[in-house]
Steps between C-alpha positions, in 0.01 A plus 500: 500500500631844409481801731231652276297180514534490878380859540209428266409185695507696826279771348256234376470384863457862614825486698649841576880487497683797656872568540624548856872567487664168415175311560173450317172522688187344360133491593289303541733222612233229490503482117871422481557125481839335556585493129422869458693584817806319354463690172487827696821407683668404175395821319541738795842636389371554145183671621689727740757589232218633281368741763667843497607660830225698667210276395235549772474186713122514508460508120474150354723402212273476194487175303636683194801641686748222415426537129538879511809520719659199331493685168766740630862438599573449870498830686314687224216591734681727744235568764134478587282738694141515614325724248153427366477515121305803378326296229145438633492162325823388665565649845793260562644605839874490415725691262838366385814688407701408192768656280340698219645710220535807723598336829304303754125501444198378698202321351213271586612141435142389430406744224824685421369847581785733590502644850670819615580417861680831537165682491276232656 
């Protein structure tokens, strides 16, 4: 099972997976069987390596995150910060920082809308 498949499987079971330093918290625990728990242990380093510093610990990692973050080289996503997307159809609660053409830029990872955190 790939990391993307694992995150999708967890989402299908309505499991919320949140980073907590060097750990992963998940709720509800009663839907995690032994096989899934082993997969989580096996993929933990890969999952944590995809999460940029500053990701709020109470914001679950979306099922699509591994596919998005895995499309970039390691360290491409420089930081994350709580900032609700301004797009009314999105409202994702986190913005990510990445190197753009004119320096570091912030955007919503869900819809791609640029965010100016200097004025927010």
